[in-house]
N, C-alpha and C positions, 0 to 999 in steps of 0.2 A: 640339761634335758627335763629333767623333774620339774625344775624354778620354773623353766619357760611355761611350761603346760599348764600347772596353776594359775599360771600369770592369765595365760592364753582363757580359761575358761573362765576367770572370774570376769575377764574384758568381753567375750563373746556371748554370755549367757546369764543372763540374770539370774538364772533358777540358782545358779554355785553360791551367790552371796545371799542371796536367803536361808541356807541351809545354816545350823548350828556345828560350833566348832569342830564337834567329836564326827558330825558326819565328813564335812571339810577334810577333816586327817585320816577318813579312811579311804575317800578318792586321793587322795596327797598316797596312800599304801600302792593303793593301785596303781596310778600311773608309774608308779618306781616298779611295783611288780613286774606290770606289762611292759616297762624298758628292758629293765633284766631279761625278762625273757625273749624280749626278741632278740637280744645278745647271743644267748642260750641257742634259742631255734637258728639263729643265723650259723651258727659256727660247726653245728651238725648233730649237736649233742642231744638225747632223747628229751624231750619237750613238751607236755602237754596243757595245751591252752587253758581250760577248766581252771589249772591250777593257779591261776592269776589271780583269782576271785576266792581264792582260800586266805588271801591277807585281809579280805573282811569282812566282817560277821555276816549269817543268812540272813540276820535281823536288815540288813543295807537293800536288801530287797521290797523290804517294805517301807522307805525310808524315800528311795531314788528308783524314778521310773523307767522303764528300758527306756524310752525316749531318750534320759536323760543319760542313761548307760550309754548309748547310741550318740549322743553331744560328748560324751567322755571319750569313744572312741575312737572317734572323730576328729578330735580335736588333739588326740595325744599323737595320731600319727600324720596329721597336719605338720606338728611341731618338731619330731621326729624327721621328717623329710627336709624342711628347714633346717635344719640342724645341721643335718648330714650334707647339705650347701657350702653351709660356713667350715666344717671341721672334717670334711673328708677331701682326697686329693679329685680332679675330675676325673680319672680312669674308674676310682672307686663307689663314684654316686647313682651310674646306672643299675650296676646288679644289685646294690642294698637299697634303690628305689622299688624295683620288683620286688624283692625280698620283704620290704615293709608294708606292699600290698595287700602279697597272699597272706602275709602274717594278721594283718588286721583283719583278714575276710576270715580265719578261723578262730581271731579272737572275740568276731561280732555272732559267729555262729554259738559260740561258747554260751558268750552273754545270754542269748536266745535260749539254749537249752535250760540252764539256770531258771529264766525268770520264767518259762512253758510247764516247769518241773514245779517252781511255785505255786505261778497259779492253778494245777491240776491238785496240790493239795490242798490249796485255799477252797478249790472248789469243791474236792470232796469232803469236807472239813464243812463246809455250807450245807452240804445236801444232808449232813447228815443232824446237824443243827435243826435245820428246815423238817426235816423229818420228825423230829422229837419237838419241834412246837407246835404241828399240824395235830401227831398223837394225842399232845396234851389236850389242844383243844378239843377234839372227840371224845376224850377221857373225862372231861369238864373237871380239868387240873390245871386252870391258867392262874397259877398265882404269880408273884413275881418274878421268880428264878424263869420262868416262863417267855411273861412280856420284854425280861431282859435280854434270855438269848435271841427274841425276834426283832431288838432293837438293832443287834451287834451285825444284823441282817440285813440292816437300811428300814427296816418297817419301820412307818408310823404306824403307834402302837394307839394315837386317839383317832383316828380316822374310823369312820364307818366301815363297818364290815358284811361281808354275806358267805357266808358257805356254800359249795357246789359240791355236788357228787355224781359220779358218773362211775362208766366201765373204765376198765384200763385197757388198753388199746393190745395188749397183748400181754397176758399175766406171765410168760415167761420168760418175757424181757421185758420188768414193768416200764424200764425207764424207754422202749422203743426206739435204743439205737439213737438217742436226743429226742426225742418226745417233748419232753417235760421244758428242752431248753427253745423249743420252739412257742410251746405255750408260754414261758415267758415273754417272749418276743413279741409274738403276736399279741398277749393281753398290754405290754407295754406300747403297743401302737393303738391299742382302744384306751388309752389313759387307765388302765387296771394295774395296780398293784398285783402278787399271785405269789403265793407259799403252796405252793404243793409236794401229793408225795402218794405212791400207792400202798394203799392196803388192801392186802389181796385180792380180789379182784374190784376193788374200786380203786379211786382216783379220787383222794380231797383234795379239793380247792376252797383256800381261804383269798378272796377278794377286797381289795379296797381299791381306797381312788378318791376323784371327785367323781359326785354323781351317782353312787352307789345306795343313796338314800331312797331314790326315786326306784320299787319293783320292776316297772314295766320297761324302763329304759336300760337297767340292771339286765333284765332275762333277755333283752335284744341285743345288749352287747355281749354277754357269755353265749347265747344261742353262735356268736359267728366264730365260737372256740369249741364246736361241736365235734371238727374233725381230730381233735387232738383228744377226742373219748372213744372209747368203741361203740358202736352201733347199739342205738341203744338211748332210753332216758337221761339227760341229765336234771337232777333237782336241786330247785337253789331253795335256803333257806331265809327263813325272816332276816332285817336286817339289825344288826347287832350293834349297840353303843361300845365300840374299840373292841379290842381283840381280847380283854376281860369278858365282856358278854357274850362274845362271839361260840360257843358252847352250845349255848338255845339255838341256834342256827342252823347249828352242826347235829345236833337231834334231830329238829326237824329234817333238815335236807335229807341224815342216813333213815330215817320214818319213810320220808315219801320216796325214797330211792328203790326200800323193796318192798313197799305197796304197787308201785308204777307198772309194776307187770299187768295187773288187775284192770288197769286200764291203756291196753294196749294204743287206742284209738286217737291217745292224745300226742298232745304237741312233743317234738324232740326232745326242746327245754322247758320245763315249765316250776313254777312256784310250787314249794311244798304245802301251802294254804291250797294250790289246787288240786290237792291230794284228799282234803280232809275226808270223805266217804270212804273212800281204801285204807285210808290211813285209821281210821274209828275199827273199822269190821277186822284188820289187822291187830288190833291188842293195844295200839296207841292211847295209852289216857291223854295224851296233850289235845290229842285232835278229838276224841271226847268231848274234853271239857270246852273246846273253842265251841263247839257245835249246841250242847246244851247247857254252857254258861254265857255264852256272849251272844249265839245267834240268836237260840230259842227266847231266850229271857226278852229281847229286842224284840220278839214278834207276837212274845204271849202277852205284852204288856197291852198291847190294844186287842180286844177282845174281836171284834168285828174283821181285824184283818187276819187273826188267827184262823177265825173261821172259813173267810175269803181264801185264803192261802190253802186250807186242807182240802175246799168244797172245788177251787181251780181242779188241783192236781187228781182228785176225784174222778171228777167229770173229765180225765183224758187233756187236759187243758183247753177247752170248750170255754170261750166265754160267754156264749149263750145257756149251755147247760147251768154253768155255775149262777149264772142271773137267774134260771127259773129254779133252781133248787133251794138259791135262797130268799126270792120274794124280791130281786130288787132289777132294776134300769142297769144292762149291758154298761153303760157308762162310767153306773158306781162302782162294779166291778172293775174295769178299766184306770178308774180312778186309785182305787184301793190296791192294784195291784202294784201302781207306779206306788203307791207309799211303801206297800212292803219291800220295794227296791230301796229306797230311798232307808228304811230304817235297817235293813242287814245289810243289805249293799251286793244282793240276789235277786235275778232276775224271774220269777216262776214259768213266764213264758220261754225262758230259755231251757232245751231239755237239761244241759248238766246242770245247770244251777238249785232246777227243779229237785234234783238227786238230791243236792246238800240239804236243800229249806225241807226233805220229807225224810232223810236222816236227822238232822236237826231235832226238827217235828217228835220222833220219832222216840231220841237219847232224851230229850227234855222233859219227856212225859214220863218217861223212865224214871227219872232224877225224883220225880213231884214224891 
């Protein structure tokens, strides 16, 4: 029966022929153990179906899939039923056929339990690795060992990434009864890869995948995952070049998440750069350097633009009042405001962006 089973596996299933000699020998041992186990079970002796799988090492569960194991059980059952027709008297066939049906069901359940246990152990191990990778990114310790751990999770370490931080839905149950699994599935539908782990009352997520390099598009896509965070802001750091550069994104996202409470009127999902004034006031040196070292010099390079910006803000964003104060035509003011937006990326006529410009001018002048 064992020989016939192996021959049937080779004929009916292409995957069996592709296995290495060691794996085929394990399957031979399993088939033999299963057939011997049926004889023991049918005779009425005490027998545990899961003991069949003791014949092969646990590593077999990583080489042979559950579907292939089901094929093995089904094929072995078919072969035993066929052999019963040839080897036994007609009167003995029916009870044996009924017995093989019950026995194969028990074996299938035992196989499913073994694979489920292996999957749970693997899932728990992956979760621990994922948490260590996320923690290393937050701590700015992304050395080669961290990148290697991420690779074991199937992460593309060279793709662009952003770090997003929001609140944990339930701090007393960080996984939220499967919230992280739901987050991963929803992210996959948006063509986003994600590594996520709770840290206290924060949920830190590293997103990668196609299109992550576009901040506006990324913000929109991550905004569709808002339900997996606690009510409140979700702050997204700048795009980083690969996992090695992700600590910069994590630092900005963490700073933005802490400062977001100062702008409760803001959108629920926003970029860390949208919170530059709040971050600067909260003591973030990187935000202050962006305001005073990037935005202000671009504006101060042209004296007329700087004077127009200050005059416009001092005049309460009134075009006519600014023109009178500067002794120029309102169209000149309008043109300069457009130039200010071109060189800084911020529109003085917008109240929020005017606040950013005012903060940049103040910090820039203090640095002189």
